[in-house]
C-alpha positions in Angstrom: -19.3 -25.7 -4.4 -18.6 -21.9 -3.8 -20.9 -19.1 -5.7 -18.1 -17.5 -8.2 -19.2 -14.6 -7.2 -19.0 -14.6 -4.1 -16.5 -12.1 -2.5 -13.6 -14.1 -1.9 -13.3 -15.1 -5.2 -13.6 -11.5 -6.9 -10.7 -9.8 -8.4 -9.6 -6.9 -6.4 -7.3 -5.3 -9.0 -6.9 -5.8 -12.6 -4.3 -4.4 -14.9 -4.8 -4.7 -18.4 -2.0 -4.4 -20.7 -1.1 -1.3 -19.1 2.2 0.6 -20.5 4.0 3.9 -18.3 7.1 5.5 -19.5 8.1 8.9 -17.7 8.1 11.8 -20.0 11.8 12.9 -20.9 11.5 16.7 -20.1 14.0 18.2 -22.6 12.1 16.6 -25.3 8.4 17.1 -24.7 7.7 15.1 -28.0 9.5 11.9 -26.9 8.9 9.4 -24.0 11.8 7.4 -22.5 11.8 3.8 -22.8 8.6 2.6 -21.2 9.2 1.4 -17.4 5.8 -0.7 -17.4 5.6 -2.4 -20.7 1.8 -4.0 -22.0 1.6 -5.3 -18.1 -1.6 -7.4 -17.5 -1.8 -8.9 -13.9 -4.9 -9.9 -11.6 -5.1 -9.7 -8.3 -7.3 -12.0 -5.9 -9.0 -10.5 -3.4 -7.7 -11.5 0.1 -4.2 -12.4 -1.3 -0.7 -11.2 -0.1 1.0 -9.8 -3.6 4.7 -9.2 -3.4 6.5 -7.2 -6.1 10.3 -8.3 -6.5 12.8 -6.6 -8.9 16.0 -5.0 -9.6 16.1 -0.7 -8.9 14.0 1.0 -11.9 12.0 -2.0 -13.3 8.6 0.0 -12.1 7.7 -1.5 -8.8 6.6 1.2 -7.0 5.5 2.5 -10.6 2.6 0.1 -10.7 1.7 1.1 -6.9 1.6 4.5 -7.9 -0.8 3.5 -11.2 -2.9 1.4 -8.6 -3.5 4.1 -5.9 -3.9 6.8 -9.1 -0.8 9.0 -8.8 -0.1 8.2 -12.4 -2.1 7.7 -15.4 -0.7 4.6 -17.7 -0.3 6.1 -21.6 -2.1 2.9 -22.7 -4.1 0.0 -21.2 -6.5 0.1 -18.2 -6.8 -0.4 -14.0 -10.0 -1.5 -12.7 -10.5 -1.7 -8.8 -13.7 -4.3 -8.4 -14.3 -4.5 -11.9 -14.6 -0.6 -12.3 -12.4 1.5 -14.5 -10.4 3.5 -12.2 -10.1 6.3 -14.7 -13.9 6.6 -14.7 -14.3 6.6 -11.1 -14.2 9.5 -8.4 -10.1 9.6 -7.1 -11.0 10.4 -3.7 -13.5 7.5 -3.5 -10.9 5.0 -4.9 -8.2 6.3 -2.4 -10.5 6.2 0.4 -10.8 2.0 -0.3 -7.0 1.6 -0.1 -4.8 2.4 3.0 -0.9 3.4 1.3 2.2 2.7 3.5 5.2 4.0 2.8 8.7 4.2 4.6 8.0 5.9 8.3 9.7 9.4 6.8 6.3 9.5 5.1 4.6 10.8 8.1 3.0 14.6 8.0 6.3 15.8 10.4 4.2 18.7 11.3 1.1 16.4 13.1 1.0 14.9 16.1 0.8 10.7 16.3 -2.6 11.1 16.7 -3.1 13.1 13.9 -0.9 11.3 11.4 -2.7 8.2 13.0 -6.5 9.7 12.0 -5.6 11.2 8.9 -7.4 8.3 6.8 -10.5 8.2 9.0 -10.7 12.1 8.9 -11.0 12.0 5.8 -14.5 9.9 6.2 -15.6 12.0 8.8 -15.5 9.7 12.1 -15.9 11.5 14.6 -13.3 11.9 17.6 -15.2 9.5 19.8 -14.5 6.9 17.3 -11.8 7.4 16.2 -10.0 7.4 19.5 -11.7 3.4 19.8 -10.0 2.9 16.7 -7.1 4.0 18.0 -7.3 1.9 21.3 -8.1 -0.9 18.8 -5.1 -0.6 16.9 -2.1 0.3 19.2 -1.7 -2.9 21.7 -1.8 -4.9 18.3 1.2 -2.7 17.0 2.7 -2.9 20.1 2.6 0.8 20.8 1.7 3.2 23.7 -1.0 5.2 24.3 1.7 8.4 25.8 2.8 8.6 22.2 -0.6 10.0 20.9 0.7 13.6 21.4 4.4 13.2 20.0 5.6 14.3 16.6 7.1 12.2 14.1 10.9 13.6 15.2 10.2 12.2 18.5 9.9 8.9 17.4 12.2 6.0 16.6 12.3 4.3 13.1 10.6 1.3 14.5 7.5 3.4 16.3 7.5 5.6 12.7 7.0 2.6 10.7 4.1 1.2 13.3 2.4 4.6 12.9 2.4 4.6 9.2 0.7 1.1 9.4 -2.0 2.4 11.7 -2.6 5.5 9.4 -2.6 2.8 6.5 -5.0 0.4 7.9 -7.5 2.5 10.6 -10.2 3.1 7.9 -10.4 -0.4 7.7 -9.6 -0.5 3.3 -10.2 -3.1 0.8 -7.1 -3.0 -0.5 -3.0 -1.9 1.3 -0.8 -1.2 -0.8 2.8 -1.0 0.7 6.4 0.5 -0.7 9.3 -1.2 0.8 7.9 -0.4 4.2 10.8 -2.2 6.2 13.8 -1.2 4.1 15.1 1.3 6.3 14.6 -0.6 10.0 17.1 -2.3 11.8 16.5 -6.6 11.2 15.2 -7.5 14.6 12.4 -4.3 13.9 11.8 -5.8 10.6 11.2 -9.4 11.9 8.8 -7.6 14.0 6.7 -5.7 12.0 6.7 -8.8 9.2 5.0 -11.1 11.7 2.5 -7.8 12.8 1.2 -7.3 9.1 1.0 -11.0 8.5 -1.0 -11.6 10.9 -3.4 -8.7 10.3 -3.4 -10.0 6.7 -4.5 -13.7 8.3 -7.0 -11.9 10.0 -8.5 -9.4 8.0 -8.5 -11.3 4.5 -7.7 -7.6 3.3 -5.5 -7.4 -0.4 -2.1 -6.6 0.4 0.3 -5.6 -2.8 3.6 -4.8 -1.4 6.9 -4.1 -2.9 9.9 -5.4 -1.6 13.5 -6.2 -2.8 14.0 -8.9 -0.3 13.3 -12.3 -2.0 12.6 -13.9 1.7 10.6 -11.6 2.5 8.4 -11.9 -0.3 8.5 -15.4 0.6 7.4 -15.0 4.1 4.4 -12.8 3.4 3.2 -13.4 0.0 0.8 -15.7 -1.0 2.0 -14.9 -4.7 5.3 -13.3 -6.0 5.5 -11.1 -9.2 9.2 -10.5 -10.0 9.5 -7.8 -12.3 12.3 -7.1 -15.0 13.9 -3.6 -16.7 12.8 -3.3 -20.1 16.6 -4.3 -22.2 
């Protein structure tokens, strides 16, 4: 029998009775209807949770709450049993990768600078950065000759591959993905789905991904959360 305290059995993310609403700027004393209301959810270490649902149901909001870009009005979120509101925000984010659509790349940074952005937060030296990219570029089907290019010089598929490398290069324990493939053509989308699936299988990193596609959720997810708007 496995020890229940082993890393593989830990809860990576615990969402406890979380409620969040965006404040109405026209009336500071009132809040809009909650986007997320009294949500409780445990996400196991090494799982791949796909979050689906119609627009406005709080999918992306939930990712921002986990990443501390937003703060819930009620409830709390824990990362490995640590309440994130009581932790250093930089330390929390260093253990996470956050992957958006390709246009989230820093336009004034080269591909190399974009890819190593999170590595540099941990003050890795240039040689370690290069070694890490040499490891990841072939996995992502990218050639080293793109390293000096800027995002505007890349195709949509290349941008998304660069964004994925930026999100995983520092080997985070948790990777958040917000509709990362939605703007891509079907062939590129399928290719990147397969790459992400392989990364998850090889690393057992905890993934949380927002997607509008049920078929994509079924393909990638070990678990699916379907969110609905409050009536």
